[in-house]
C-alpha positions in Angstrom: -31.6 59.3 -67.1 -31.5 57.0 -64.3 -30.0 59.6 -62.2 -32.8 62.0 -63.2 -35.5 59.7 -62.5 -34.1 59.0 -59.1 -33.9 62.7 -58.1 -37.7 63.2 -59.6 -38.8 60.2 -57.3 -36.8 61.5 -54.3 -37.4 65.1 -54.4 -40.7 65.1 -52.5 -39.6 63.1 -49.7 -36.1 64.5 -49.3 -37.7 67.9 -48.5 -38.7 66.1 -45.3 -35.0 66.5 -44.3 -32.3 68.8 -44.5 -29.7 66.0 -45.4 -29.4 63.1 -47.8 -26.7 61.2 -45.5 -27.4 57.8 -44.0 -29.3 58.4 -41.0 -31.3 56.1 -38.3 -34.5 54.6 -39.5 -37.1 55.8 -36.9 -40.7 55.9 -37.9 -41.6 58.6 -35.6 -39.3 60.9 -37.9 -41.0 59.9 -41.1 -43.5 62.4 -42.6 -46.6 61.4 -44.3 -45.0 61.9 -47.7 -43.5 58.6 -47.1 -46.8 56.9 -47.5 -47.4 58.2 -51.0 -45.9 55.0 -52.6 -47.9 52.7 -50.9 -51.2 54.8 -51.4 -50.1 55.1 -54.9 -49.7 51.5 -55.2 -53.0 50.3 -53.6 -55.1 53.2 -55.5 -53.6 51.9 -58.8 -54.8 48.2 -58.0 -58.2 49.6 -57.2 -58.8 52.1 -60.1 -56.8 50.9 -63.2 -58.5 47.9 -63.8 -61.8 49.8 -63.9 -60.6 52.9 -65.8 -57.6 51.7 -67.9 -58.2 48.1 -68.1 -56.3 47.6 -71.4 -53.1 49.4 -69.9 -53.3 47.7 -66.5 -53.6 44.2 -68.3 -50.3 44.8 -70.0 -48.2 46.9 -67.8 -49.3 46.0 -64.1 -45.9 44.8 -63.2 -44.3 48.1 -64.5 -46.8 49.8 -62.3 -45.7 47.9 -59.2 -42.0 48.5 -60.2 -42.6 52.2 -60.3 -44.2 52.5 -56.9 -41.5 50.1 -55.2 -38.8 52.3 -56.9 -40.6 55.3 -55.6 -40.0 54.3 -52.2 -36.7 52.4 -52.4 -34.7 55.1 -54.1 -35.4 58.0 -51.8 -35.1 55.5 -49.0 -31.6 54.7 -49.9 -30.5 58.1 -50.6 -32.0 59.4 -46.9 -30.9 56.3 -44.9 -28.4 54.5 -47.1 -27.7 51.4 -49.0 -27.2 49.3 -45.9 -30.4 50.1 -44.5 -32.4 49.8 -47.6 -31.0 46.3 -48.3 -31.6 45.3 -44.7 -35.3 46.6 -44.7 -36.1 45.2 -48.3 -34.5 41.6 -47.5 -36.1 41.2 -44.3 -39.4 42.0 -45.9 -39.1 40.0 -49.0 -37.3 37.0 -47.5 -39.4 36.6 -44.4 -42.8 37.6 -45.4 -43.3 38.0 -49.0 -41.6 34.5 -50.4 -43.7 32.5 -47.8 -46.9 34.4 -48.5 -46.3 33.9 -52.4 -45.4 30.2 -52.0 -48.5 29.3 -50.1 -50.9 31.2 -52.7 -48.8 29.4 -55.3 -49.4 26.0 -53.8 -53.2 26.4 -53.0 -53.8 28.1 -56.5 -52.0 25.0 -58.3 -53.3 22.2 -56.4 -57.1 23.5 -56.4 -56.5 24.2 -60.1 -56.2 20.5 -60.5 -59.9 19.5 -59.3 -62.5 19.8 -61.8 -66.2 19.4 -61.0 -68.2 17.8 -64.1 -72.0 17.2 -64.5 -75.0 19.3 -63.8 -77.6 19.4 -61.2 -81.0 21.7 -61.6 -80.6 24.8 -59.5 -83.5 24.8 -57.0 -83.2 27.2 -54.4 -82.3 24.0 -52.0 -79.6 22.8 -54.1 -78.1 26.3 -54.8 -78.1 26.9 -51.1 -76.2 23.7 -50.4 -73.8 24.4 -53.1 -73.1 27.8 -51.6 -72.7 26.2 -48.2 -70.3 23.6 -49.5 -68.3 26.3 -51.5 -68.3 28.3 -48.1 -66.7 25.3 -45.9 -64.2 24.5 -48.6 -62.9 28.3 -48.6 -61.1 28.0 -45.4 -59.5 24.8 -46.5 -58.7 25.6 -50.1 -58.6 29.4 -49.8 -61.1 31.8 -51.2 -59.5 31.6 -54.5 -59.4 27.9 -55.0 -62.8 27.3 -53.5 -64.4 30.0 -55.9 -62.6 28.7 -58.7 -63.7 25.3 -57.9 -67.3 25.8 -57.1 -68.1 28.7 -59.8 -68.6 26.7 -62.8 -70.9 24.1 -61.1 -73.0 27.1 -59.8 -73.2 28.5 -63.1 -74.1 25.3 -65.0 -77.0 24.6 -62.4 -78.5 27.9 -63.0 -77.9 28.7 -66.7 -81.5 28.0 -67.7 -82.9 30.5 -65.2 -83.7 34.1 -66.3 -82.8 35.6 -62.8 -79.5 34.2 -61.7 -77.4 37.1 -61.0 -78.0 37.0 -57.5 -76.7 33.7 -57.2 -73.2 34.8 -58.3 -73.6 38.0 -56.1 -74.1 35.6 -52.7 -71.4 33.4 -54.3 -68.9 36.3 -54.0 -70.2 37.3 -50.7 -69.8 33.8 -49.1 -67.3 31.5 -51.0 -65.2 34.4 -52.3 -64.7 36.2 -49.0 -66.6 35.3 -45.7 -66.0 31.4 -46.0 -62.2 32.1 -45.9 -62.4 33.5 -42.4 -61.7 30.0 -40.3 -58.0 29.1 -41.0 -54.8 31.1 -42.3 -55.1 29.3 -45.7 -58.5 30.9 -46.0 -57.5 34.3 -47.3 -54.4 36.2 -47.5 -54.7 38.6 -44.7 -55.1 35.7 -42.3 -51.8 34.0 -43.7 -50.1 37.2 -43.0 -51.1 37.4 -39.5 -50.0 33.6 -39.5 -46.3 34.7 -40.5 -46.7 37.5 -37.9 -47.1 35.2 -35.0 -50.9 34.4 -34.7 -51.5 30.6 -33.9 -53.4 28.4 -36.5 -56.1 27.5 -34.4 -56.3 31.1 -32.8 -57.9 31.9 -36.0 -60.5 29.1 -35.9 -61.8 29.1 -32.6 -62.2 33.1 -32.1 -63.6 33.8 -35.5 -65.9 30.6 -35.7 -68.9 32.7 -34.0 -69.0 35.6 -36.2 -68.2 33.5 -39.1 -70.8 31.4 -38.5 -73.4 34.2 -37.6 -72.6 36.1 -41.0 -72.8 33.0 -43.2 -76.0 31.8 -41.6 -77.6 35.1 -42.0 -76.4 35.3 -45.7 -77.5 31.7 -46.4 -80.9 32.2 -44.9 -81.4 35.4 -47.0 -80.2 33.7 -50.2 -82.6 30.8 -49.7 -85.5 33.3 -49.3 -84.4 35.4 -52.5 -83.7 32.5 -54.6 -87.1 30.9 -53.8 -88.7 34.2 -54.9 -87.0 34.4 -58.2 -87.1 30.6 -58.7 -91.0 30.5 -58.5 -91.4 34.0 -60.3 -89.6 32.3 -63.1 -91.9 29.5 -63.4 -95.0 31.6 -63.3 -94.0 34.6 -65.4 -91.8 33.2 -68.3 -91.9 30.1 -70.3 -88.7 27.9 -69.1 -85.5 28.4 -71.0 -83.8 25.8 -73.2 -81.2 24.1 -70.7 -77.8 24.4 -72.3 -76.1 22.1 -69.8 -79.0 19.3 -69.2 -78.8 17.6 -65.8 -76.3 14.8 -65.5 -74.4 13.0 -62.7 -71.6 14.8 -60.9 -68.1 13.5 -60.8 -64.8 14.9 -59.7 -61.5 14.6 -61.8 -58.4 15.1 -59.9 -59.5 13.8 -56.5 -55.9 13.1 -55.7 -55.2 16.9 -55.3 -57.5 16.9 -52.2 -54.8 14.7 -50.4 -52.3 17.2 -51.6 -54.4 20.0 -50.2 -54.3 18.2 -46.7 -50.4 18.1 -47.2 -50.6 21.9 -47.5 -52.7 21.9 -44.3 -50.2 19.8 -42.7 -47.2 21.7 -43.7 -48.5 25.0 -42.3 -49.6 23.5 -39.2 -46.3 22.0 -38.7 -44.4 25.5 -39.1 -47.1 26.7 -36.3 -46.6 23.9 -33.8 -43.0 22.6 -34.1 -40.2 25.0 -32.8 -37.0 23.2 -33.2 -35.2 26.5 -32.0 -32.8 25.9 -35.3 -31.8 29.0 -37.2 -30.2 29.6 -40.6 -28.4 33.0 -41.6 -29.5 34.0 -45.0 -28.4 37.6 -46.2 -27.9 38.4 -42.5 -31.4 37.5 -41.4 -32.3 34.5 -39.2 -34.4 32.1 -41.1 -36.3 29.3 -38.9 -35.9 25.5 -39.8 -39.7 24.9 -39.8 -40.4 27.7 -42.1 -37.8 26.6 -44.5 -39.2 22.8 -44.2 -42.6 24.4 -45.0 -42.0 26.4 -47.5 -40.0 23.4 -49.4 -43.1 21.0 -48.6 -45.4 23.5 -50.5 -43.3 23.6 -53.6 -43.1 19.8 -53.6 -46.9 19.6 -53.2 -47.4 22.2 -55.9 -45.1 20.3 -58.1 -46.7 17.0 -57.6 -50.1 18.3 -58.5 -48.6 19.5 -61.7 -47.0 15.9 -62.6 -50.2 13.9 -61.2 -53.2 15.7 -62.7 -54.1 15.0 -66.4 -53.6 18.2 -68.3 -57.3 17.6 -69.5 -58.6 18.5 -66.0 -56.6 21.8 -66.1 -58.0 22.6 -69.4 -61.6 21.9 -68.1 -60.9 24.5 -65.3 -59.5 27.2 -67.9 -56.3 27.0 -65.7 -53.6 29.4 -66.5 -51.0 31.0 -64.7 -51.9 34.8 -65.3 -53.9 35.2 -61.8 -51.0 34.2 -59.5 -48.4 36.0 -61.6 -50.5 39.1 -61.4 -50.5 38.4 -57.4 -46.8 37.8 -57.2 -45.8 40.9 -59.1 -48.3 43.4 -57.4 -47.4 42.2 -54.0 -43.8 42.8 -54.3 -44.8 46.4 -54.7 -47.2 46.3 -51.8 -44.8 44.5 -49.3 -42.0 47.1 -50.3 -44.0 50.4 -49.8 -45.7 49.3 -46.6 -42.4 49.4 -44.9 -42.7 53.3 -43.9 -46.2 53.0 -43.0 -45.7 50.1 -40.6 -42.6 52.3 -39.1 -45.3 55.2 -38.7 -47.8 53.2 -37.1 -45.3 51.4 -34.8 -44.6 54.8 -33.7 -47.9 55.5 -32.2 -48.9 58.8 -31.0 -45.4 60.4 -32.1 -45.6 59.3 -35.7 -47.1 60.9 -38.7 -50.2 59.0 -38.6 -51.1 59.5 -34.9 -54.4 60.8 -36.3 -55.4 57.3 -37.4 -54.3 56.1 -34.1 -56.5 58.3 -32.3 -59.5 57.3 -34.3 -59.2 53.6 -32.9 -58.1 54.4 -29.4 -60.1 55.9 -26.4 -59.2 58.6 -23.9 -57.4 55.9 -21.8 -55.4 54.4 -24.8 -57.5 51.6 -25.1 -58.4 50.2 -28.4 -61.9 50.8 -29.7 -62.8 47.4 -31.3 -65.8 48.6 -33.3 -63.6 51.3 -34.9 -61.0 48.6 -35.7 -63.6 46.5 -37.4 -65.3 49.3 -39.5 -61.8 51.0 -40.5 -60.4 47.8 -41.5 -63.2 46.7 -43.5 -64.0 50.0 -44.9 -60.3 50.0 -46.4 -60.6 46.4 -47.5 -63.8 47.1 -49.3 -61.9 49.2 -51.8 -58.2 48.1 -51.5 -56.7 45.0 -51.2 -57.5 43.4 -47.9 -54.1 41.7 -47.2 -52.1 44.9 -46.8 -54.9 46.7 -45.3 -54.8 43.8 -42.5 -51.3 44.6 -41.9 -51.5 48.4 -41.4 -54.1 48.0 -38.7 -52.3 44.8 -37.0 -49.5 47.1 -36.5 -51.4 50.0 -35.7 -52.8 48.1 -32.5 -49.3 47.2 -31.7 -48.0 44.4 -34.1 -47.1 41.8 -31.2 -49.0 38.6 -31.9 -48.7 37.3 -28.6 -50.5 40.4 -27.0 -53.2 40.4 -29.6 -54.2 36.7 -29.0 -54.5 37.3 -25.5 -55.0 40.8 -23.9 -56.3 42.4 -27.1 -58.1 39.2 -28.5 -61.3 41.3 -29.4 -59.1 43.9 -31.3 -57.4 41.2 -33.4 -60.7 39.5 -34.0 -62.2 42.8 -35.3 -59.2 43.5 -37.4 -59.5 39.9 -38.8 -63.1 39.8 -39.5 -63.2 43.3 -40.9 -60.5 42.3 -43.3 -61.9 39.1 -44.9 -65.9 40.1 -44.4 -65.8 43.8 -45.9 -63.9 42.5 -48.9 -67.1 41.3 -50.4 -68.4 44.8 -50.4 -67.1 45.8 -53.7 -65.5 43.8 -56.8 -62.1 45.0 -56.2 -62.1 44.0 -52.4 -60.7 40.8 -52.7 -59.1 39.1 -55.5 -61.6 36.3 -56.2 -64.5 38.7 -56.6 -63.5 40.0 -60.1 -62.3 36.6 -61.2 -66.0 35.2 -60.5 -67.5 38.2 -62.0 -65.6 37.5 -65.5 -66.2 33.7 -65.5 -70.2 34.4 -64.9 -70.2 37.0 -67.6 -68.3 34.8 -70.1 -71.1 32.3 -69.5 -73.9 34.7 -70.5 -74.9 36.1 -66.9 -75.6 39.6 -66.8 -74.1 41.0 -63.7 -74.3 44.3 -62.3 -72.1 47.1 -62.7 -69.6 48.2 -60.0 -72.1 50.6 -58.3 -75.1 48.1 -59.0 -72.9 45.3 -57.2 -72.4 48.0 -54.4 -76.2 48.5 -54.1 -76.7 44.9 -53.4 -73.7 44.7 -50.7 -74.6 47.6 -48.9 -78.4 46.6 -48.7 -77.5 43.0 -47.8 -74.1 43.1 -46.1 -74.2 46.5 -44.2 -77.1 45.3 -41.9 -75.2 42.2 -41.2 -72.1 43.9 -40.1 -74.1 46.5 -37.7 -75.3 43.3 -36.3 -71.9 41.8 -35.9 -70.8 44.9 -34.4 -73.6 44.9 -31.9 -73.1 41.3 -30.8 -69.2 41.1 -30.9 -67.6 44.6 -30.7 -70.0 46.6 -28.6 
């Protein structure tokens, strides 16, 4: 049965070569069929929760394993066991493990902070809460900030008849755009950090587009919320407030210190270069990265030990979301290996058509195309692997991208982070926020109803960003 499964999975790819003996792994020699597992993985993430939610909820790990094997088995037969182990261990040890550790630490620590009490959701207070969440997103990550702020925002507006727009703008700002200023803010940016992008390069170079976009969205929100707020007071009798106003207080405040420790650990790994390496599975692992990952694990465990259980219960904290991310990203990181190799092959590779779209006749990158293509795919697929694809399409060398091609890296980063807000499936916190809001009785728009809001409000903002930053 195992051999039959291996044959079925391998056949479409083995047709690309007359032999199954070990060969040199060269991206220029790979055909488009090698991208099928990666595309299948992303389409599964995008479509299965919408159309097969019960199946996906119980079997998403098996789906990820299927697509990973759909790449690994043919790759092993074609290039040999040693090459397959080398590629897989390099990807998992040097990229996947640090990626998951930082997400786990941020998720665990932010889940130990609970905002209690309630404010009355006036336009001014709502705008202030969204602005606060937007600022926190680059420190706690979009998932952490969204989970911290969504319940106070819902409580503040649970007596209003028109409140879905508050959650929509919350997704735009807190769950997406606000995470653009540090590698901790959104997974694509941390992947860039692991690839060599400096921590503060992200802050300084993305500050202007982030400030412009978030300023525009907050101003739009204030105008729209004022309209709905005054309309509700004039046309409808007030609803009974299920959560009367009460003083705000924060439980689990010591977790803010632990979040500071996370920032410090990540900064340390980017600034301190002792030049000490370890050999693990034939790979060079740098000392500063080992220390960073160890510190992040200790900080996450400290949060679990120091935070009262009642705080996590109040936050409805559970391990489901981070386990889903961990399982899915194993599949993503493995299946993206041949795609990156084909992109690195440039015009000689099977993805030369994509290269042509983002390159002018002189071979220079077209930054506006990088912004829209990265963002367009990030709207419907997970934005972290999309960032990786276009990062490598632009050459994959962090030093060049931070200097000579700085506008191109800006376009890739902003496209991945900002346009994850266009659909519910563009970024992981989007669906989580939607689910929590619906649990609390808010009638959120459908998938396409939400897109009507995002297209009407976000696309004009993105066109302005293109004109200002990527002419």
